[in-house]
C-alpha positions as CSV (number, residue, x, y, z in Angstrom):
1,X,80.5,87.8,180.0
2,X,80.4,85.3,182.5
3,X,83.8,86.1,184.3
4,X,84.2,83.9,187.2
5,X,82.6,80.6,184.5
6,X,86.0,82.0,182.0
7,X,88.4,82.5,184.6
8,X,87.6,78.8,186.0
9,X,87.7,77.1,182.3
10,X,91.6,78.9,182.2
11,X,92.8,77.3,185.5
12,X,91.7,73.8,184.2
13,X,95.2,72.4,183.0
14,X,93.8,70.9,180.3
15,X,91.7,73.4,179.1
16,X,94.8,75.7,179.3
17,X,96.9,73.7,177.1
18,X,94.1,73.5,174.5
19,X,94.0,77.1,174.5
20,X,97.8,77.5,174.6
21,X,98.3,75.2,172.0
22,X,95.8,76.6,169.5
23,X,97.2,80.1,170.1
24,X,100.4,79.2,169.1
25,X,99.2,77.3,166.1
26,X,97.0,80.2,165.3
27,X,100.2,82.3,165.5
28,X,102.0,80.3,162.8
29,X,98.9,80.5,160.7
30,X,99.2,84.0,161.1
31,X,102.6,84.2,159.8
32,X,102.1,82.0,156.8
33,X,99.4,83.9,154.1
34,X,101.9,87.1,153.9
35,X,105.2,85.5,153.6
36,X,104.1,82.9,151.1
37,X,102.1,84.9,148.8
38,X,104.8,87.5,149.0
39,X,107.5,85.1,149.0
40,X,106.1,83.1,145.9
41,X,105.0,86.2,143.7
42,X,108.8,87.6,144.2
43,X,110.3,84.2,142.5
44,X,112.3,84.3,139.6
45,X,109.4,84.7,137.0
46,X,106.4,84.3,139.5
47,X,103.5,85.1,138.2
48,X,100.0,85.1,139.8
49,X,98.9,81.9,138.3
50,X,102.2,80.4,140.1
51,X,100.6,81.8,143.5
52,X,97.2,80.1,142.3
53,X,98.6,76.5,141.8
54,X,100.8,76.3,145.3
55,X,97.6,77.4,146.9
56,X,95.8,75.2,144.9
57,X,97.5,72.5,146.0
58,X,97.3,73.0,149.8
59,X,93.5,73.6,149.2
60,X,93.2,70.3,147.2
61,X,95.2,68.3,149.8
62,X,92.8,69.9,152.4
63,X,89.4,68.2,150.7
64,X,90.7,65.0,149.8
65,X,92.0,64.3,153.1
66,X,89.3,65.9,155.3
67,X,86.9,62.9,155.8
68,X,89.5,60.6,156.4
69,X,90.6,63.5,159.3
70,X,87.2,62.9,161.2
71,X,87.1,58.9,161.0
72,X,90.6,59.1,162.4
73,X,89.7,61.7,165.2
74,X,86.5,60.0,166.0
75,X,88.9,56.4,166.4
76,X,91.8,57.4,167.9
77,X,92.9,59.7,170.7
78,X,92.1,63.1,169.2
79,X,95.0,64.7,171.4
80,X,97.7,62.6,169.9
81,X,96.0,63.4,166.2
82,X,96.5,67.1,167.1
83,X,99.9,66.4,168.1
84,X,101.0,64.4,165.3
85,X,99.3,66.9,162.6
86,X,101.1,70.0,164.3
87,X,104.3,68.4,163.6
88,X,103.9,67.4,160.4
89,X,102.7,71.0,159.6
90,X,105.9,72.2,161.0
91,X,107.8,70.5,159.0
92,X,105.8,71.1,156.0
93,X,107.1,75.3,156.7
94,X,110.1,74.7,157.5
95,X,110.5,72.9,153.9
96,X,108.9,75.9,152.5
97,X,111.2,78.1,154.5
98,X,114.0,76.8,153.0
99,X,113.3,76.8,149.3
100,X,111.7,80.4,149.5
101,X,114.7,81.5,151.6
102,X,117.6,80.4,149.2
103,X,115.1,81.1,146.1
104,X,115.8,77.6,145.0
105,X,112.2,77.0,144.7
106,X,110.9,74.7,141.7
107,X,107.3,74.7,141.6
108,X,107.2,71.1,142.2
109,X,108.6,71.6,145.4
110,X,106.4,74.6,146.9
111,X,103.1,72.6,145.9
112,X,105.0,69.0,147.0
113,X,105.1,71.1,150.5
114,X,101.8,72.6,150.5
115,X,100.3,69.2,149.8
116,X,101.9,67.9,153.5
117,X,100.3,71.0,155.1
118,X,97.2,70.3,153.4
119,X,96.8,67.2,154.9
120,X,98.2,68.0,158.2
121,X,95.8,70.6,158.5
122,X,93.1,68.2,157.3
123,X,93.6,66.0,160.6
124,X,93.2,69.4,162.8
125,X,89.8,70.6,162.7
126,X,87.6,67.5,162.8
127,X,90.0,66.5,165.9
128,X,89.7,70.0,167.3
129,X,85.7,70.2,167.0
130,X,85.4,66.7,168.9
131,X,88.1,67.1,171.3
132,X,86.5,70.4,173.0
133,X,83.9,68.9,174.8
134,X,86.2,66.4,176.1
135,X,87.8,69.5,178.4
136,X,85.3,71.7,178.5
137,X,81.8,71.1,180.7
138,X,78.7,71.0,178.5
139,X,77.4,74.0,179.9
140,X,80.4,75.9,178.8
141,X,80.7,75.1,175.4
142,X,80.2,78.5,173.6
143,X,82.3,80.4,176.8
144,X,85.5,77.5,175.6
145,X,85.2,78.2,171.7
146,X,84.7,81.6,172.3
147,X,87.8,81.6,174.8
148,X,89.9,79.4,172.1
149,X,88.9,81.7,169.5
150,X,90.2,84.4,171.4
151,X,93.7,83.4,172.0
152,X,93.9,82.6,168.3
153,X,92.8,85.8,167.4
154,X,95.3,87.3,169.5
155,X,97.7,85.3,168.3
156,X,96.5,86.1,164.8
157,X,97.0,90.1,165.6
158,X,100.3,89.8,167.0
159,X,101.3,87.0,164.1
160,X,100.0,89.6,161.3
161,X,102.0,92.3,162.6
162,X,105.0,90.4,163.5
163,X,104.8,88.6,160.0
164,X,104.5,91.6,158.1
165,X,107.7,93.3,160.0
166,X,109.6,89.9,159.5
167,X,109.0,89.7,155.6
168,X,109.8,93.3,155.4
169,X,112.8,93.5,157.5
170,X,114.8,90.1,156.4
171,X,112.4,88.3,153.9
172,X,109.6,85.8,153.6
173,X,112.0,82.8,154.2
174,X,112.5,83.7,157.6
175,X,108.6,84.6,158.6
176,X,108.1,80.5,157.2
177,X,110.5,79.5,159.4
178,X,108.8,81.3,162.4
179,X,105.4,79.7,161.5
180,X,107.3,76.4,161.4
181,X,108.8,76.7,165.1
182,X,105.2,77.7,166.4
183,X,103.3,74.6,164.7
184,X,106.3,72.5,166.6
185,X,105.7,73.8,170.3
186,X,102.1,73.7,169.5
187,X,102.5,70.3,169.3
188,X,104.7,69.4,172.2
189,X,102.0,71.2,174.3
190,X,99.5,69.1,172.8
191,X,101.6,66.2,173.7
192,X,101.0,67.2,177.3
193,X,97.0,66.6,176.4
194,X,96.0,63.8,178.6
195,X,92.5,62.7,178.5
196,X,90.5,60.4,180.2
197,X,89.8,57.0,178.5
198,X,86.8,57.7,177.6
199,X,87.3,60.5,175.6
200,X,90.2,58.3,173.6
201,X,88.3,56.4,171.7
202,X,85.4,56.8,169.0
203,X,81.7,54.9,168.9
204,X,83.4,51.8,167.3
205,X,86.8,51.5,169.1
206,X,88.1,51.5,166.0
207,X,86.6,47.9,165.0
208,X,84.5,49.5,162.1
209,X,85.3,49.6,158.5
210,X,86.2,52.9,157.4
211,X,83.4,52.7,154.8
212,X,80.7,52.0,157.6
213,X,82.3,54.9,159.9
214,X,82.0,57.6,156.9
215,X,78.2,56.2,156.2
216,X,76.9,56.8,160.0
217,X,79.2,60.1,159.8
218,X,77.2,61.1,156.5
219,X,74.0,59.6,158.0
220,X,74.0,62.3,160.8
221,X,75.0,64.9,158.5
222,X,72.2,64.7,155.9
223,X,69.6,64.4,158.4
224,X,69.6,67.9,159.5
225,X,68.7,70.7,157.4
226,X,70.3,73.8,159.0
227,X,73.8,71.9,158.6
228,X,73.9,70.7,155.2
229,X,72.4,74.0,153.6
230,X,74.8,75.9,155.5
231,X,77.2,74.4,154.4
232,X,76.5,74.1,150.6
233,X,76.3,77.9,151.3
234,X,80.0,77.7,152.4
235,X,81.3,75.5,149.7
236,X,80.3,78.2,146.9
237,X,81.2,81.4,149.5
238,X,84.5,79.9,150.6
239,X,85.5,79.2,146.6
240,X,85.0,82.7,146.1
241,X,86.9,84.3,149.4
242,X,89.7,81.8,148.7
243,X,90.3,83.4,145.2
244,X,89.3,86.7,146.7
245,X,91.4,87.0,149.7
246,X,94.5,84.7,149.0
247,X,94.9,85.6,145.3
248,X,93.4,88.7,144.0
249,X,93.7,91.0,147.1
250,X,97.5,90.4,147.4
251,X,97.8,91.3,143.8
252,X,95.5,94.3,143.9
253,X,97.6,95.4,147.2
254,X,100.7,95.0,145.1
255,X,100.0,96.9,142.3
256,X,98.2,99.6,144.0
257,X,98.3,100.0,147.6
258,X,101.7,99.2,148.3
259,X,102.6,95.5,148.4
260,X,103.1,93.7,152.1
261,X,102.8,96.7,154.4
262,X,99.2,97.6,152.8
263,X,98.2,93.8,152.8
264,X,99.2,93.0,156.3
265,X,96.9,96.5,157.0
266,X,93.9,94.5,155.8
267,X,94.8,91.5,157.4
268,X,95.2,93.4,160.7
269,X,91.9,95.1,160.4
270,X,90.2,91.5,160.0
271,X,92.0,90.3,162.9
272,X,91.2,93.2,165.3
273,X,87.7,92.3,164.2
274,X,87.7,88.8,165.3
275,X,89.1,89.6,168.7
276,X,85.7,91.8,169.1
277,X,83.7,89.0,167.5
278,X,84.7,86.7,170.2
279,X,84.4,89.6,173.0
280,X,80.6,89.7,171.7
281,X,80.3,86.0,171.8
282,X,81.1,85.5,175.4
283,X,77.7,87.7,175.8
284,X,75.3,87.3,173.3
285,X,73.1,84.1,173.4
286,X,70.9,84.7,170.4
287,X,67.9,82.0,170.7
288,X,67.8,81.2,166.5
289,X,71.7,81.2,166.6
290,X,71.8,79.4,162.9
291,X,69.8,82.4,161.6
292,X,71.9,84.7,163.0
293,X,75.1,83.3,162.0
294,X,73.7,83.3,158.3
295,X,73.0,86.9,158.6
296,X,76.6,87.6,159.4
297,X,78.0,86.3,156.3
298,X,76.6,89.2,154.1
299,X,79.6,90.7,155.9
300,X,81.8,89.1,153.8
301,X,81.2,90.4,150.5
302,X,82.4,94.4,151.4
303,X,86.1,94.4,151.4
304,X,86.1,92.5,148.2
305,X,83.4,94.9,146.4
306,X,85.7,98.0,147.8
307,X,88.8,96.6,146.8
308,X,87.2,96.0,143.2
309,X,86.0,99.7,143.4
310,X,89.5,100.9,144.0
311,X,88.8,101.9,147.5
312,X,90.8,104.2,149.7
313,X,92.8,101.5,151.9
314,X,91.7,102.7,155.4
315,X,87.9,101.9,154.1
316,X,89.1,98.2,152.6
317,X,90.9,98.3,156.8
318,X,87.4,98.7,158.1
319,X,85.4,96.8,156.1
320,X,88.2,93.7,156.8
321,X,87.4,94.7,160.4
322,X,83.6,94.2,160.0
323,X,84.3,90.9,158.1
324,X,86.3,89.6,161.2
325,X,83.8,90.3,163.8
326,X,81.0,88.7,161.5
327,X,82.9,85.7,160.4
328,X,84.5,85.1,163.9
329,X,80.6,85.2,166.1
330,X,79.0,82.9,163.2
331,X,82.4,80.3,164.1
332,X,81.6,80.2,167.6
333,X,77.9,80.2,167.3
334,X,78.1,77.3,164.9
335,X,80.7,75.2,166.4
336,X,78.7,75.5,169.8
337,X,75.7,74.0,167.8
338,X,77.3,71.2,166.1
339,X,78.8,70.3,170.0
340,X,75.4,70.3,171.1
341,X,73.2,69.2,168.3
342,X,75.8,65.9,167.0
343,X,76.3,63.2,169.3
344,X,79.9,63.3,170.6
345,X,80.7,60.0,169.0
346,X,79.9,61.1,165.8
347,X,81.2,64.6,166.0
348,X,84.6,64.6,164.1
349,X,83.1,62.6,161.3
350,X,80.0,65.4,160.9
351,X,82.6,67.8,161.4
352,X,84.6,66.7,158.2
353,X,81.6,66.4,156.2
354,X,81.3,69.9,157.2
355,X,84.6,71.4,156.3
356,X,84.7,69.0,153.1
357,X,81.1,70.7,151.7
358,X,82.7,73.9,153.2
359,X,86.0,73.8,151.5
360,X,85.7,71.1,147.9
361,X,85.3,74.3,146.0
362,X,88.1,76.3,147.1
363,X,90.9,74.5,145.0
364,X,89.0,75.9,141.7
365,X,88.1,79.2,143.2
366,X,92.3,79.4,143.8
367,X,92.9,77.9,140.4
368,X,90.3,80.2,138.5
369,X,91.8,83.5,140.3
370,X,94.9,83.9,138.8
371,X,94.0,83.4,135.2
372,X,90.9,85.5,135.9
373,X,93.0,88.1,137.0
374,X,95.1,88.1,133.8
375,X,92.2,87.8,131.8
376,X,90.1,90.1,132.9
377,X,91.2,92.1,135.7
378,X,91.8,91.5,139.1
379,X,89.1,94.7,140.3
380,X,86.5,93.1,138.0
381,X,87.2,89.6,139.4
382,X,87.0,90.9,143.0
383,X,83.6,92.4,142.4
384,X,82.3,89.1,140.7
385,X,83.5,87.7,144.0
386,X,81.7,90.0,146.4
387,X,78.3,89.5,144.3
388,X,78.6,85.6,144.6
389,X,78.8,85.9,148.5
390,X,76.1,87.8,148.7
391,X,73.7,85.7,146.3
392,X,74.9,82.6,148.4
393,X,74.0,84.1,151.5
394,X,70.7,85.1,150.4
395,X,69.8,82.0,148.8
396,X,70.6,80.1,152.5
397,X,68.2,82.4,154.4
398,X,65.4,80.7,152.4
399,X,66.1,77.2,154.3
400,X,63.0,76.8,156.9
401,X,66.0,74.7,158.8
402,X,68.7,77.9,158.8
403,X,65.8,80.4,160.1
404,X,63.8,78.3,162.9
405,X,66.5,76.2,164.7
406,X,66.8,77.5,168.4
407,X,68.7,77.1,171.0
408,X,68.5,74.4,173.6
409,X,69.9,73.2,177.0
410,X,73.6,71.4,176.2
411,X,73.5,67.6,176.6
412,X,75.2,66.1,179.5
413,X,78.8,64.6,178.0
414,X,82.2,64.1,179.0
415,X,82.7,67.6,179.7
416,X,80.1,67.6,182.6
417,X,82.9,66.0,184.6
418,X,84.5,69.2,185.5
419,X,80.9,71.0,186.2
420,X,79.9,68.4,188.5
421,X,81.4,69.5,191.6
422,X,80.8,73.6,190.7
423,X,77.3,74.4,192.2
424,X,77.4,77.8,190.2
425,X,77.0,76.0,186.8
426,X,73.7,76.1,185.2
427,X,73.4,74.9,181.8
428,X,70.0,77.3,181.7
429,X,72.4,80.1,181.9
430,X,73.7,79.5,178.3
431,X,70.4,80.2,176.7
432,X,68.7,84.0,175.9
């Protein structure tokens, strides 16, 4: 770990605000899954299919609005896009908290709040991907991505433990209320993140049509084999992951492992793995980052294969730790490569195509998960999900672009303003 470099980044006001805001947002995200899953399942007359419908509504909204989010984040000030998205998510979670807390929760109302939350999330990811190079020196992008992930993952651990405690002690409605408050404060911090003029506008200054901007982003996306192959891989992987992680896993935990406490333990193991993955990312500079990243995604399957085989809880928790480590290290490598390989003026749009492709089959997985659990059994469905994860990862490794892309020195961009006055900054230090 480059300790002086990381410490210098954290002393920069804009970066510190971004890290703090993202950490609070991740705290909110960590509170929500256990609260929403068990809050919905505990409603009168609710079934696994009820949970599938609510989660699918959010996922469909996320997919539908993701590409629009990329255009918005490339066209308008990215910190204002983030600010608005966090506040909209706060309102959506406040609505969910009210409905579940009062148990006056019609399915249409839960689904509507989930749609609003999905819309807000669709704005966040492209804007976040694009804003990091605006506040981080180009030579320190991997450190910046890792520190943002570290704050988020520490919040995830805190949120999972705290969320589980709140759900058990006073109910899921209060946990969702805490999530809403954290989103609100995150938006407030982002509102203080003033960026220089050059970082506020996208390539066209808002003058081009939506269609032409989408076409420009698509051309950048499809021209890179490593990019679209991994996105296709994740399209299938995320479909079965959402089914396994958001529906089938909680169903098995509720029936066999002890309910919210057991599933909170699994999620906490995953979160600790995420923290460990960040610490590794601060040190490791693989020469072929995409190849290493795809190999890491083999770690997605074991938790669900073990759940499907009725393995002991402790073994599932350990496998969830490995999953978290692999996925977070992959995510940091992936983000850094994208930020270095994609032109800054198209970065949010390309990121939105990345998110769209990765998430577009997620609603299908959520819709099918509940009925599959009821028809074939949750255990058999979990094993099927794990097998699909292994096969899709192996298929992605067959692409030459995935295996051959090598790390390169960063391209100078707006973030280099911070590094220009620091003679210790050396782009070559980021290479293996």
